[in-house]
C-alpha positions in Angstrom: 0.0 0.0 -0.1 2.8 2.1 1.2 4.5 1.4 -2.7 0.9 2.2 -4.4 1.2 5.4 -2.5 4.8 6.6 -3.2 3.8 6.0 -7.4 0.6 8.1 -6.9 2.2 10.9 -5.5 5.1 10.6 -7.9 3.1 10.3 -10.9 1.0 13.7 -9.9 4.5 15.6 -9.4 5.0 14.3 -13.0 2.2 15.8 -14.1 2.1 19.1 -12.1 6.0 19.1 -13.4 5.3 18.5 -17.1 2.4 20.8 -17.1 3.7 24.2 -17.1 6.2 23.5 -20.2 3.3 22.0 -22.3 1.1 24.9 -21.7 3.6 27.5 -22.5 4.0 25.9 -25.7 2.4 27.9 -29.2 -0.5 26.9 -30.5 -1.8 25.3 -27.5 -2.6 22.0 -29.4 0.1 19.9 -26.7 -2.9 20.4 -24.1 -4.6 17.7 -25.5 -1.5 15.3 -25.6 -1.8 15.3 -21.6 -5.0 13.4 -21.0 -4.3 11.1 -23.6 -1.4 10.0 -22.3 -1.8 9.8 -18.8 -5.2 7.9 -19.8 -2.7 5.3 -22.3 -0.4 4.9 -19.2 -3.8 3.9 -16.8 -4.8 1.7 -19.8 -1.2 0.0 -20.0 -1.2 -0.1 -15.8 -4.6 -1.8 -15.5 -4.1 -4.6 -18.4 -0.4 -5.3 -16.8 -2.4 -5.6 -13.3 -5.0 -7.7 -14.6 -2.8 -10.1 -16.8 -0.7 -10.5 -13.8 -3.4 -11.3 -11.1 -5.1 -13.7 -14.0 -1.3 -15.5 -14.3 -0.9 -15.6 -10.5 -4.4 -17.4 -9.9 -3.7 -19.9 -12.5 -0.6 -20.8 -11.4 -1.9 -21.2 -7.8 -4.7 -23.4 -9.2 -2.2 -25.5 -11.0 0.4 -25.8 -8.4 -2.7 -26.9 -6.4 -4.5 -29.3 -8.8 -2.0 -30.2 -11.8 -4.6 -32.6 -13.2 -6.8 -29.4 -14.7 -3.4 -27.9 -16.3 -5.0 -27.7 -19.3 -8.6 -26.5 -19.1 -7.0 -23.6 -16.8 -4.6 -22.6 -19.8 -7.2 -22.6 -21.8 -9.1 -20.2 -19.8 -6.2 -18.1 -18.9 -5.0 -17.5 -22.8 -8.3 -16.7 -23.4 -8.8 -14.1 -20.7 -5.6 -12.6 -21.4 -6.8 -12.0 -24.8 -9.9 -10.4 -23.9 -7.9 -8.3 -21.4 -5.8 -7.1 -24.6 -8.2 -6.6 -26.5 -9.7 -4.2 -24.2 -6.7 -2.3 -23.5 -6.2 -1.7 -27.3 -9.1 -0.3 -27.5 -8.8 2.0 -24.5 -5.8 2.9 -25.7 -6.9 3.5 -29.2 -9.5 5.8 -27.6 -7.3 7.5 -25.4 -4.4 8.3 -28.5 -7.6 8.9 -30.8 -8.1 12.3 -28.5 -4.5 13.2 -29.2 -4.2 15.5 -32.5 -0.8 14.4 -33.4 -1.4 10.8 -33.1 -3.8 11.1 -36.1 
């Protein structure tokens, strides 16, 4: 919990430190890049945590009952693909808000 708070505080500090140079640019177009980049970062963090928790639970269940290895691996692969699909969709949505990403 303590490490998560430190990560959050560092993230807030980084956003505040980068906000002034980004807003000082000519044209004002860079202000749209910051929320998209933060959203993309949150998508990747969430997807990584989800797949990590999925793998931990799957390996623990395989360790407890080795005879169910096949079905558990199949369900893990299907669920990981669904998580990755959601993350790619969320990244597309975040980056489509950015005028520099097309």
